[in-house]
N, C-alpha and C positions, 0 to 999 in steps of 0.2 A: 504494499499499500504506500502510495506517495505521501510526502510530508503534508501536500496540500489537501489531500482526500483525508487525511487523519486529523486535519483542522476542522473538518465539516461536522457540525452537531446537528441533533435532530431538530432543536429548537429553531436554528437557523433554516432548516429544510420546511418545517411547519409555517414558518412566517412566509416563506416564498410562495407555498402553496396557497396561503389566504389571499396574497395578492393576486396570484395567477387566476385564483376562482372568481375574485370580485372585480378585477382589473381596476381596482381603486386602491389607493394607499389608506385613505381615510377609513373605509368601510373594513379594509383587512386590520388596520390597527385598533378598530374598535371590536373587531372579532378576537383579537389577539390579547386584549385588554392592556393596551400600551399606547403611547402617544405616538403621533406620526413620524415626527423627526427621529427617533430611535429605531423605527422600524425601516425608514428609508436608508440609513445608515448600515443596516444590518443586511438589506438587500444589495447595497453596494459592496460591503465585505464579500458577500457571497460571489458576487460577478468578478471580483477581484482573485478569490480562490479558484474560481474557473475559468479565468482567463477569458470571459466572454461575457456580452451584454445578455440578459435575459429579458429584459423587457425596453421596448421603445415609448419614450416618455415625451408626451407633445401637449399643447394646449387642448387638444381634442380629447385627451385621455392617456390610457396606458394599454399597450397590448403586447403581447409576448413575441419574441424574436423567433425565428426558426429553431435556435439552439435553446431558447426558453421553453418552447412546446415540447422539445425532447427531454429536457430535465423535469418538466412537469409529469410525464410519464413515468420516468425513473424515480422521481420523489415520491409519487404515490405508492409504487412498489415498496421503497424503502420505509416509508411511515408504516405502511401495513406489515412488513416483514418485523419491524421493530415492535409493533403491538403484540404479533404471534410470539415474537420471542419472549416479551414480558409475560404473555398469559402462560406460555408452555414452560417458562421456569418456575412461575407460581405453582402450578398444576404439578410439575416435578417434586417441588418442596413439600407438596401435600402426599407424595406418593401416588399421584394419579397418572404419572408418565413415566417412561423408563423401561427397565427391563429386569427381570428376576430369574435366574437360573436355579432351578430345583432338581435335586437327585433324589432318588427313591428306589426302595426295594419293592417287590412284588405285593407284599401284604399291604404296604401303605395304599396301593392302588385299589386293591381289592375292598380295603376296610374303610377309607375315609377320602382319600385324595380327590375323587371325583367330585363330591359335594364341597370341597373347599375351593377347587378351581372354579366350579360353577359359581359360588358365592363371590369368589375375588373377582372374577372377570365381570360380574354384574355391577360390583362396586368400582372397579378400576378398569374399564374397557380400553384405555389408552396405553395400558402396559403390557409390553411383549413378555408373555410367559414360556420360557423355553424348559423342556423337561428332559432329564436324563437317567435312564434305568439301569440298576446294577445291583450287584450283591452288596453287603453291608462294608465289605473292604473296598469295594470300588468307589462307593458313595462317600466313604471316609477320605479316599485319595482324591475324588474330585473337590471335595473342601480344601484338603490341604493345598491344592495346587490353585485355589481359588478359581475353578471351572465353575463351582456351584456356590451360589449363596446360602442355601438351605438345603440340609439332606435330612431325609427320614430313613432310619436304619434300626436295626434291633441291638441294643446294647447287650454285654460290654463290648465296646469297640476300642481299637488302638487308634487314637486320635491324638494330635497335637494339643498342648497344655492349653492353649488360648481357645479351643473350640468347646463351646457349651453343649452338653447333652441335657436336655429337658424331655422327660416322659410326656408323651401328648396324647396316647391312646393305649388302651390294653387289648390284647387278642388271648385267645385259649387254644391251647394245642389239642388237636383232634387226631384219633388214629385214621389212616387212609389205607383202606383194604381194596384188593383186587375184587371184581364184582362176583367171581364164584368162589371167594374165600369162605372157609368152614363158618366163620363168625358172622357171616353178612347178615342173617337174621337177627341178631343179638340187637337189644336196644342200645347197650353200652358193652365195652370189652375192658378187662383189667390187663394192665401191660404185662404180667405175669403168662397171661395166656398167649401172648406172643413170641414168648421165649424161643419156641422152636421154629418161627418163622425166620427167614432171611428178610434183610432190610435194604432199603434204598435210602440213604440219608444224604444230607448235606455235606459237602467237603468242608474238614476242619480249616483248610487254607482259604476257601472261599466265603464260608459263614460260621466263624470261629465260635461266636457268642451263642449262636442258638444250636449248633453242634454239640457244646460242652453241654448245654441243657439238656440236649436228647440223651446224650451218653449216661449223664448223671441220673436220669429218670429210669432208664434201664437198670442201671446197678442198683437203685433202690428197690426196684421191683425183684432183684435176685439174680439178674443174668447180665452177661455182655451181648450186645447185638450182634449178629452175624450179618455184617454187611458185604453185599455182593456188588454193589455199585454206589459211588458217590456222584453227586451232581451240584450245580451252583444255582441254577433257575428252578423256580417253583414248578413251571410247565415242563421241564425235564422230568422231575422227579415223578409228577403225576403220570406223565406218558410211560415211564417206566414201571409204574404200579400197576396202569390199566394193561401193560403188557405181561403180567403176570410174574415179574421179576422178582418181587417181594412186597412188602408193607412198608409204610412210613408213618412218621409223627411230622404233623405240619400245623401252622396256625390256622385256626378255624376260619379265617376270612378267605382262604383259597376254595373254601366251598362256592365261591362266586363262579369258579371256573367250570366245576361241575362236568368233566370230560367223561364220555361213554367209557364204561368198564372199571368204573372206580366208586366205591362206597365209602362214605365218611361215616364213623362212629365215636360218640363221645368217650371219653377215657375215663373208667371209673377209680378216681384218684383223688387227693387232697386238692381242691380248686387253686389253692395258692401255689401248688407246685406246677400246675399247668399254665399260669398266667405269663403272658409274654408281651413286655412293654415295647412300644414303637417310639423311639425318640427323635425329636427335631435337633438336628446339630447344625451349629452356626458360630460364626465368630462375632461376639455382641458388637465390638467396635467397629467393625466393617460392613454391618448393613446399611445399605442405603435406604431412602425413605420407602420405595416400592417394596423392597425385601422386607422392611419392618411391618409395612401394612399386610404382606402376604402371611408373615409370621403371626400377626394378630388374628388374621382370618382363621389360620390353622388352629389356634388355640381356641377360637370360638365353636369350630365345626369338627374338629378332629373326633372328639368323643361325645358329640351331640347326638349323632345317631349309632350306637354300637353295631359292628357287624352281627348278622344273624347268628345266634347260637345254635350250634349242631343240634339236629334233632335228636330227641331222648333226652336223657338226664344223665348226670354223673354224681357218685358219692366218692366218699374217702375209700383209698385201697386197702386190702387186707394185708396183712404180713405174707401171704403167700402171692400177692399180685391180682387176685380174683376180685370181683365184685363185693364189697360189703353188704351183708344180708340185711335186708328190712331198711335199707336207707338208698334213696335215689335223689340227690340234690342236682338242681338244673347247674350246669357249668357257667359261670358268669362269662361273659365276653368283654 
């Protein structure tokens, strides 16, 4: 930008447009709420900056020169753009414009993310929302590299010290069985009853927090799971179970997928042992206005409608891993 162009201020342009509109310095001065001599001096300074005359002045009145007509067109664009810049900046400051990158694991999409997205877009239609799906480890990595502003993952997760983990929703583990499984007609199953089955579980490298929970649950029931296949994506686990490769334990929100060849059964166990937290992860001091607005919407809507509870009920598990007699508590979601 030239020195002359940088000396051009918006007030000067508005003064020019007032004269160009009225073709009268007197009327233009009244519109600008100023005396006529300072307005005439401002136009002369503008003509000096542009190194050309903008108006022809004569006893018969004022008219635009050819150069003035060109500048009038550009000046209108400039003033309009300045107005848009001010409005957009104010809206961005209110979190109504900008962009938010959100990383998430599958259960977040099944459990609550659609209603958060719907509510957020209704409130902030000018914000560009970009979504990134991955495992908990991948979500953590996207946060660490600042590719994502907010992530939804299952704790515990190895994240950098300045990343906040805020529990935002609860899910409940459920047993996932092939459609032809011997326990398919049961209202609920005890983990010990699955001790003789092969398992399809999450990879400890891909989803370490959840995998450690699943291993611990099996050990509490008195057995080590016989793992025939590991996977990272929920859809892969479900597909392998549907293929008869084994059984699995997954957050109940995956019931939303309901693929053919799979049945879901509540687990007869202490509900506290089956709860799985889903956390929002973020760097508190690096959230822009739009990201803060998304996080506020997530807090409002994440647990507003819980995922549908698995059909049937669950109660505490006996020492042998089977269902406790005379007790059938509905598993919380």
